[in-house]
C-alpha positions as YAML, in Angstrom:
chain: A
units: angstrom
residues:
- id: 1
  name: UNK
  ca: [-51.99, -79.32, 19.54]
- id: 2
  name: UNK
  ca: [-48.92, -79.32, 17.38]
- id: 3
  name: UNK
  ca: [-49.15, -75.59, 16.80]
- id: 4
  name: UNK
  ca: [-49.46, -75.00, 20.54]
- id: 5
  name: UNK
  ca: [-46.08, -76.71, 21.22]
- id: 6
  name: UNK
  ca: [-44.41, -74.66, 18.48]
- id: 7
  name: UNK
  ca: [-45.66, -71.41, 20.01]
- id: 8
  name: UNK
  ca: [-44.33, -72.39, 23.44]
- id: 9
  name: UNK
  ca: [-40.88, -73.28, 21.98]
- id: 10
  name: UNK
  ca: [-40.61, -69.96, 20.22]
- id: 11
  name: UNK
  ca: [-41.45, -68.13, 23.46]
- id: 12
  name: UNK
  ca: [-38.92, -70.08, 25.59]
- id: 13
  name: UNK
  ca: [-35.87, -69.84, 23.26]
- id: 14
  name: UNK
  ca: [-35.40, -66.02, 23.51]
- id: 15
  name: UNK
  ca: [-35.54, -66.29, 27.30]
- id: 16
  name: UNK
  ca: [-32.70, -68.86, 27.28]
- id: 17
  name: UNK
  ca: [-30.58, -66.75, 24.98]
- id: 18
  name: UNK
  ca: [-31.08, -63.70, 27.18]
- id: 19
  name: UNK
  ca: [-30.08, -65.69, 30.27]
- id: 20
  name: UNK
  ca: [-26.84, -66.81, 28.66]
- id: 21
  name: UNK
  ca: [-25.98, -63.31, 27.51]
- id: 22
  name: UNK
  ca: [-26.60, -61.85, 30.95]
- id: 23
  name: UNK
  ca: [-24.31, -64.38, 32.61]
- id: 24
  name: UNK
  ca: [-21.35, -63.37, 30.43]
- id: 25
  name: UNK
  ca: [-19.89, -59.92, 29.78]
- id: 26
  name: UNK
  ca: [-20.31, -58.58, 26.32]
- id: 27
  name: UNK
  ca: [-16.90, -58.41, 24.59]
- id: 28
  name: UNK
  ca: [-16.46, -55.38, 22.36]
- id: 29
  name: UNK
  ca: [-14.13, -55.52, 19.40]
- id: 30
  name: UNK
  ca: [-10.67, -54.02, 20.15]
- id: 31
  name: UNK
  ca: [-10.02, -50.50, 19.02]
- id: 32
  name: UNK
  ca: [-7.44, -50.33, 16.25]
- id: 33
  name: UNK
  ca: [-5.39, -47.72, 18.17]
- id: 34
  name: UNK
  ca: [-6.04, -49.17, 21.61]
- id: 35
  name: UNK
  ca: [-3.93, -51.54, 23.72]
- id: 36
  name: UNK
  ca: [-3.85, -55.26, 22.98]
- id: 37
  name: UNK
  ca: [-5.15, -56.24, 26.44]
- id: 38
  name: UNK
  ca: [-7.91, -54.88, 28.64]
- id: 39
  name: UNK
  ca: [-5.45, -53.39, 31.21]
- id: 40
  name: UNK
  ca: [-4.28, -49.94, 30.19]
- id: 41
  name: UNK
  ca: [-0.49, -49.76, 30.13]
- id: 42
  name: UNK
  ca: [0.75, -46.40, 31.41]
- id: 43
  name: UNK
  ca: [4.18, -44.97, 30.76]
- id: 44
  name: UNK
  ca: [6.50, -44.99, 33.75]
- id: 45
  name: UNK
  ca: [8.67, -41.89, 33.97]
- id: 46
  name: UNK
  ca: [11.80, -42.35, 35.97]
- id: 47
  name: UNK
  ca: [15.24, -40.83, 36.35]
- id: 48
  name: UNK
  ca: [17.52, -40.81, 33.35]
- id: 49
  name: UNK
  ca: [20.14, -43.39, 32.58]
- id: 50
  name: UNK
  ca: [23.48, -43.24, 34.33]
- id: 51
  name: UNK
  ca: [26.11, -41.39, 32.41]
- id: 52
  name: UNK
  ca: [29.59, -42.86, 31.95]
- id: 53
  name: UNK
  ca: [32.20, -41.87, 34.52]
- id: 54
  name: UNK
  ca: [34.88, -39.31, 33.81]
- id: 55
  name: UNK
  ca: [37.83, -40.94, 32.06]
- id: 56
  name: UNK
  ca: [40.92, -41.24, 34.17]
- id: 57
  name: UNK
  ca: [44.48, -40.41, 33.20]
- id: 58
  name: UNK
  ca: [45.24, -41.93, 29.80]
- id: 59
  name: UNK
  ca: [47.40, -45.03, 29.83]
- id: 60
  name: UNK
  ca: [47.84, -45.62, 26.13]
- id: 61
  name: UNK
  ca: [46.76, -44.64, 22.67]
- id: 62
  name: UNK
  ca: [48.04, -43.25, 19.42]
- id: 63
  name: UNK
  ca: [50.64, -40.58, 20.18]
- id: 64
  name: UNK
  ca: [50.65, -41.08, 23.94]
- id: 65
  name: UNK
  ca: [54.04, -41.16, 25.66]
- id: 66
  name: UNK
  ca: [54.77, -42.70, 29.00]
- id: 67
  name: UNK
  ca: [56.41, -40.44, 31.60]
- id: 68
  name: UNK
  ca: [59.73, -42.22, 31.03]
- id: 69
  name: UNK
  ca: [59.46, -41.62, 27.29]
- id: 70
  name: UNK
  ca: [58.69, -37.94, 27.89]
- id: 71
  name: UNK
  ca: [61.83, -37.64, 30.01]
- id: 72
  name: UNK
  ca: [63.90, -39.18, 27.21]
- id: 73
  name: UNK
  ca: [62.44, -36.65, 24.79]
- id: 74
  name: UNK
  ca: [63.12, -33.68, 27.08]
- id: 75
  name: UNK
  ca: [66.71, -34.88, 27.50]
- id: 76
  name: UNK
  ca: [67.13, -34.87, 23.72]
- id: 77
  name: UNK
  ca: [65.81, -31.31, 23.61]
- id: 78
  name: UNK
  ca: [68.32, -30.32, 26.28]
- id: 79
  name: UNK
  ca: [71.16, -31.90, 24.28]
- id: 80
  name: UNK
  ca: [70.11, -29.94, 21.19]
- id: 81
  name: UNK
  ca: [70.03, -26.73, 23.23]
- id: 82
  name: UNK
  ca: [73.47, -27.44, 24.70]
- id: 83
  name: UNK
  ca: [74.98, -27.99, 21.25]
- id: 84
  name: UNK
  ca: [73.37, -24.80, 20.00]
- id: 85
  name: UNK
  ca: [74.69, -22.74, 22.91]
- id: 86
  name: UNK
  ca: [78.15, -24.11, 22.17]
- id: 87
  name: UNK
  ca: [77.84, -22.94, 18.56]
- id: 88
  name: UNK
  ca: [76.86, -19.46, 19.70]
- id: 89
  name: UNK
  ca: [80.11, -19.13, 21.64]
- id: 90
  name: UNK
  ca: [82.13, -19.79, 18.46]
- id: 91
  name: UNK
  ca: [80.66, -16.99, 16.36]
- id: 92
  name: UNK
  ca: [82.64, -13.69, 16.23]
- id: 93
  name: UNK
  ca: [80.66, -10.93, 14.54]
- id: 94
  name: UNK
  ca: [83.31, -8.32, 15.46]
- id: 95
  name: UNK
  ca: [85.65, -9.86, 12.87]
- id: 96
  name: UNK
  ca: [83.13, -9.54, 10.06]
- id: 97
  name: UNK
  ca: [83.76, -6.99, 7.37]
- id: 98
  name: UNK
  ca: [80.35, -5.37, 7.66]
- id: 99
  name: UNK
  ca: [78.98, -1.97, 8.56]
- id: 100
  name: UNK
  ca: [78.35, -1.06, 12.20]
- id: 101
  name: UNK
  ca: [74.60, -1.12, 11.52]
- id: 102
  name: UNK
  ca: [74.80, -4.77, 10.41]
- id: 103
  name: UNK
  ca: [76.89, -5.68, 13.43]
- id: 104
  name: UNK
  ca: [74.37, -3.97, 15.73]
- id: 105
  name: UNK
  ca: [71.44, -5.75, 14.10]
- id: 106
  name: UNK
  ca: [73.21, -9.11, 14.38]
- id: 107
  name: UNK
  ca: [74.00, -8.45, 18.04]
- id: 108
  name: UNK
  ca: [70.32, -7.80, 18.76]
- id: 109
  name: UNK
  ca: [69.37, -10.99, 16.93]
- id: 110
  name: UNK
  ca: [71.97, -12.93, 18.93]
- id: 111
  name: UNK
  ca: [70.63, -11.58, 22.24]
- id: 112
  name: UNK
  ca: [67.06, -12.41, 21.20]
- id: 113
  name: UNK
  ca: [68.07, -15.98, 20.35]
- id: 114
  name: UNK
  ca: [69.83, -16.47, 23.68]
- id: 115
  name: UNK
  ca: [66.80, -15.14, 25.55]
- id: 116
  name: UNK
  ca: [64.49, -17.47, 23.62]
- id: 117
  name: UNK
  ca: [66.77, -20.43, 24.41]
- id: 118
  name: UNK
  ca: [66.78, -19.51, 28.11]
- id: 119
  name: UNK
  ca: [62.98, -19.36, 28.11]
- id: 120
  name: UNK
  ca: [62.80, -22.72, 26.37]
- id: 121
  name: UNK
  ca: [65.16, -24.30, 28.88]
- id: 122
  name: UNK
  ca: [63.04, -22.93, 31.73]
- id: 123
  name: UNK
  ca: [59.86, -24.59, 30.45]
- id: 124
  name: UNK
  ca: [61.72, -27.75, 29.43]
- id: 125
  name: UNK
  ca: [63.11, -28.21, 32.93]
- id: 126
  name: UNK
  ca: [59.67, -27.85, 34.50]
- id: 127
  name: UNK
  ca: [58.16, -30.25, 31.98]
- id: 128
  name: UNK
  ca: [60.92, -32.77, 32.68]
- id: 129
  name: UNK
  ca: [60.02, -32.64, 36.39]
- id: 130
  name: UNK
  ca: [56.30, -33.06, 35.65]
- id: 131
  name: UNK
  ca: [56.00, -35.09, 32.44]
- id: 132
  name: UNK
  ca: [52.24, -35.57, 32.90]
- id: 133
  name: UNK
  ca: [51.51, -31.83, 32.83]
- id: 134
  name: UNK
  ca: [49.71, -30.73, 29.68]
- id: 135
  name: UNK
  ca: [50.32, -27.06, 30.48]
- id: 136
  name: UNK
  ca: [54.10, -27.42, 30.83]
- id: 137
  name: UNK
  ca: [54.30, -29.55, 27.69]
- id: 138
  name: UNK
  ca: [52.38, -26.93, 25.75]
- id: 139
  name: UNK
  ca: [54.64, -24.13, 27.01]
- id: 140
  name: UNK
  ca: [57.72, -26.14, 25.98]
- id: 141
  name: UNK
  ca: [56.23, -26.66, 22.53]
- id: 142
  name: UNK
  ca: [55.52, -22.92, 22.16]
- id: 143
  name: UNK
  ca: [59.03, -22.01, 23.39]
- id: 144
  name: UNK
  ca: [60.57, -24.15, 20.64]
- id: 145
  name: UNK
  ca: [58.42, -22.32, 18.09]
- id: 146
  name: UNK
  ca: [59.92, -19.03, 19.30]
- id: 147
  name: UNK
  ca: [63.48, -20.36, 18.88]
- id: 148
  name: UNK
  ca: [63.23, -21.81, 15.37]
- id: 149
  name: UNK
  ca: [62.79, -18.61, 13.27]
- id: 150
  name: UNK
  ca: [65.55, -16.82, 15.20]
- id: 151
  name: UNK
  ca: [67.84, -19.78, 14.69]
- id: 152
  name: UNK
  ca: [67.12, -19.79, 10.96]
- id: 153
  name: UNK
  ca: [68.09, -16.10, 10.71]
- id: 154
  name: UNK
  ca: [71.27, -16.83, 12.64]
- id: 155
  name: UNK
  ca: [72.21, -19.61, 10.22]
- id: 156
  name: UNK
  ca: [71.74, -17.34, 7.21]
- id: 157
  name: UNK
  ca: [73.84, -14.55, 8.73]
- id: 158
  name: UNK
  ca: [76.68, -16.87, 9.73]
- id: 159
  name: UNK
  ca: [76.70, -18.52, 6.30]
- id: 160
  name: UNK
  ca: [76.83, -15.14, 4.58]
- id: 161
  name: UNK
  ca: [79.35, -13.23, 6.69]
- id: 162
  name: UNK
  ca: [81.55, -15.93, 8.27]
- id: 163
  name: UNK
  ca: [81.56, -19.47, 6.90]
- id: 164
  name: UNK
  ca: [78.89, -21.42, 4.95]
- id: 165
  name: UNK
  ca: [79.88, -24.73, 6.57]
- id: 166
  name: UNK
  ca: [79.63, -23.14, 10.01]
- id: 167
  name: UNK
  ca: [76.23, -21.73, 9.13]
- id: 168
  name: UNK
  ca: [75.12, -25.22, 8.04]
- id: 169
  name: UNK
  ca: [75.71, -26.42, 11.60]
- id: 170
  name: UNK
  ca: [73.14, -23.91, 12.82]
- id: 171
  name: UNK
  ca: [70.70, -25.16, 10.22]
- id: 172
  name: UNK
  ca: [71.35, -28.74, 11.32]
- id: 173
  name: UNK
  ca: [70.63, -27.80, 14.96]
- id: 174
  name: UNK
  ca: [67.41, -26.10, 13.87]
- id: 175
  name: UNK
  ca: [66.30, -29.21, 12.00]
- id: 176
  name: UNK
  ca: [67.06, -31.41, 14.99]
- id: 177
  name: UNK
  ca: [65.09, -29.16, 17.30]
- id: 178
  name: UNK
  ca: [62.18, -29.11, 14.87]
- id: 179
  name: UNK
  ca: [62.12, -32.92, 14.69]
- id: 180
  name: UNK
  ca: [61.98, -33.15, 18.48]
- id: 181
  name: UNK
  ca: [59.10, -30.71, 18.50]
- id: 182
  name: UNK
  ca: [57.23, -32.91, 16.02]
- id: 183
  name: UNK
  ca: [57.72, -35.91, 18.32]
- id: 184
  name: UNK
  ca: [56.17, -33.97, 21.17]
- id: 185
  name: UNK
  ca: [53.14, -32.75, 19.20]
- id: 186
  name: UNK
  ca: [51.18, -36.10, 19.02]
- id: 187
  name: UNK
  ca: [51.53, -36.55, 22.79]
- id: 188
  name: UNK
  ca: [50.12, -33.08, 23.47]
- id: 189
  name: UNK
  ca: [47.31, -33.65, 20.97]
- id: 190
  name: UNK
  ca: [46.37, -36.87, 22.77]
- id: 191
  name: UNK
  ca: [46.33, -35.13, 26.16]
- id: 192
  name: UNK
  ca: [44.19, -32.32, 24.76]
- id: 193
  name: UNK
  ca: [41.70, -34.81, 23.33]
- id: 194
  name: UNK
  ca: [41.51, -36.62, 26.65]
- id: 195
  name: UNK
  ca: [40.80, -33.34, 28.45]
- id: 196
  name: UNK
  ca: [38.12, -32.46, 25.91]
- id: 197
  name: UNK
  ca: [36.46, -35.86, 26.38]
- id: 198
  name: UNK
  ca: [36.52, -35.39, 30.14]
- id: 199
  name: UNK
  ca: [34.90, -31.98, 29.81]
- id: 200
  name: UNK
  ca: [32.20, -33.43, 27.57]
- id: 201
  name: UNK
  ca: [31.43, -36.14, 30.13]
- id: 202
  name: UNK
  ca: [31.23, -33.53, 32.91]
- id: 203
  name: UNK
  ca: [28.75, -31.46, 30.90]
- id: 204
  name: UNK
  ca: [26.69, -34.58, 30.15]
- id: 205
  name: UNK
  ca: [26.65, -35.52, 33.84]
- id: 206
  name: UNK
  ca: [25.52, -32.02, 34.77]
- id: 207
  name: UNK
  ca: [22.65, -32.19, 32.29]
- id: 208
  name: UNK
  ca: [21.66, -35.64, 33.58]
- id: 209
  name: UNK
  ca: [21.74, -34.43, 37.20]
- id: 210
  name: UNK
  ca: [19.56, -31.49, 36.27]
- id: 211
  name: UNK
  ca: [17.02, -33.78, 34.64]
- id: 212
  name: UNK
  ca: [16.98, -36.10, 37.66]
- id: 213
  name: UNK
  ca: [16.54, -33.14, 40.00]
- id: 214
  name: UNK
  ca: [13.66, -31.80, 37.94]
- id: 215
  name: UNK
  ca: [12.04, -35.24, 38.03]
- id: 216
  name: UNK
  ca: [12.49, -35.54, 41.80]
- id: 217
  name: UNK
  ca: [10.97, -32.10, 42.46]
- id: 218
  name: UNK
  ca: [8.13, -32.56, 39.97]
- id: 219
  name: UNK
  ca: [4.72, -31.89, 41.60]
- id: 220
  name: UNK
  ca: [6.32, -31.73, 45.06]
- id: 221
  name: UNK
  ca: [4.98, -28.24, 45.72]
- id: 222
  name: UNK
  ca: [1.50, -27.04, 44.93]
- id: 223
  name: UNK
  ca: [0.64, -24.09, 42.84]
- id: 224
  name: UNK
  ca: [1.36, -20.63, 44.10]
- id: 225
  name: UNK
  ca: [-1.58, -19.08, 45.96]
- id: 226
  name: UNK
  ca: [-2.16, -15.43, 45.06]
- id: 227
  name: UNK
  ca: [-2.29, -13.06, 48.02]
- id: 228
  name: UNK
  ca: [-4.59, -10.12, 48.37]
- id: 229
  name: UNK
  ca: [-3.11, -6.68, 48.15]
- id: 230
  name: UNK
  ca: [-3.69, -5.33, 51.68]
- id: 231
  name: UNK
  ca: [-2.23, -1.96, 52.70]
- id: 232
  name: UNK
  ca: [0.03, -2.29, 55.74]
- id: 233
  name: UNK
  ca: [-1.15, -0.99, 59.09]
- id: 234
  name: UNK
  ca: [1.72, 0.34, 61.17]
- id: 235
  name: UNK
  ca: [0.82, 0.05, 64.87]
- id: 236
  name: UNK
  ca: [2.35, 2.01, 67.72]
- id: 237
  name: UNK
  ca: [2.72, 5.22, 65.74]
- id: 238
  name: UNK
  ca: [0.88, 8.34, 67.03]
- id: 239
  name: UNK
  ca: [-0.80, 10.65, 64.57]
- id: 240
  name: UNK
  ca: [-0.07, 14.29, 65.48]
- id: 241
  name: UNK
  ca: [-1.95, 17.25, 64.10]
- id: 242
  name: UNK
  ca: [-0.02, 20.20, 62.78]
- id: 243
  name: UNK
  ca: [-0.68, 23.40, 64.84]
- id: 244
  name: UNK
  ca: [-1.68, 25.35, 61.75]
- id: 245
  name: UNK
  ca: [-4.42, 22.84, 61.02]
- id: 246
  name: UNK
  ca: [-5.96, 23.12, 64.53]
- id: 247
  name: UNK
  ca: [-8.93, 25.54, 65.04]
- id: 248
  name: UNK
  ca: [-8.50, 28.87, 66.80]
- id: 249
  name: UNK
  ca: [-10.58, 28.00, 69.83]
- id: 250
  name: UNK
  ca: [-8.65, 24.88, 70.53]
- id: 251
  name: UNK
  ca: [-5.39, 26.80, 70.33]
- id: 252
  name: UNK
  ca: [-6.54, 29.31, 72.95]
- id: 253
  name: UNK
  ca: [-7.83, 26.63, 75.22]
- id: 254
  name: UNK
  ca: [-4.56, 24.83, 74.92]
- id: 255
  name: UNK
  ca: [-2.71, 28.01, 75.83]
- id: 256
  name: UNK
  ca: [-4.93, 28.54, 78.86]
- id: 257
  name: UNK
  ca: [-4.51, 24.98, 80.01]
- id: 258
  name: UNK
  ca: [-0.79, 25.32, 79.67]
- id: 259
  name: UNK
  ca: [-0.66, 28.55, 81.68]
- id: 260
  name: UNK
  ca: [-2.94, 27.09, 84.34]
- id: 261
  name: UNK
  ca: [-0.80, 24.06, 84.64]
- id: 262
  name: UNK
  ca: [2.32, 26.13, 85.31]
- id: 263
  name: UNK
  ca: [2.88, 26.98, 89.04]
- id: 264
  name: UNK
  ca: [2.69, 30.64, 90.10]
- id: 265
  name: UNK
  ca: [5.97, 32.41, 90.57]
- id: 266
  name: UNK
  ca: [6.78, 32.92, 94.28]
- id: 267
  name: UNK
  ca: [7.74, 36.45, 95.28]
- id: 268
  name: UNK
  ca: [11.25, 36.97, 96.58]
- id: 269
  name: UNK
  ca: [11.70, 36.93, 100.35]
- id: 270
  name: UNK
  ca: [12.40, 40.18, 102.09]
- id: 271
  name: UNK
  ca: [15.59, 40.38, 104.07]
- id: 272
  name: UNK
  ca: [15.65, 42.48, 107.32]
- id: 273
  name: UNK
  ca: [17.61, 45.65, 107.23]
- id: 274
  name: UNK
  ca: [20.56, 45.73, 109.46]
...
């Protein structure tokens, strides 16, 4: 009897275990490269990040000059030019004891210097009216570069042929003009850097817009469907046969039909004789 109860217990236990296992889902061990949870996390692709706006007009920084400060600087350049033009009126190359060739060469150098000063004053005046213009500031800077070597040659000639102390005044004016040019250079460099940064931001914005447009148009249109190559059929065009290609019999019949279709010529009417 005891062995009978043991046999029944052994038969019932597997059935209970199977019932418990069927009521619950079997949990598999997580894959080492799989996600941590059962829900699969998909990557969401969206438009790119917003790019920074284009920088506005600079309001400060190393080397930057306010419009009022630029006007003060342009006024100093004008004062240096005025003093230099006054010195040019005091030189008298016709009194020098030199050959005519030297006098002619000095006259050409003097005219070149006056023309360079006039060009510089032209750009300086425009830059003074528009102190925020990078283009006019650059042209003023370049015009000063054209004046300096001509002014140095003038100082050497005046010191050699007229008066060394008088030639030193030309050198002093050249140094003053060079110092003013050096004060202008950091301001122009700052404006150039600001323009370069603005251009870089514009290019970055264009690339970002292109990426966003590509994302917006992605999978909007289906694939291209290939079309069959069908020869065109032009309707409403009559096919005529060349006369040489037509048979002889048909040509004669055509001639007969044409002559039969023409009306017979009527004889002329007779007029009575008077």
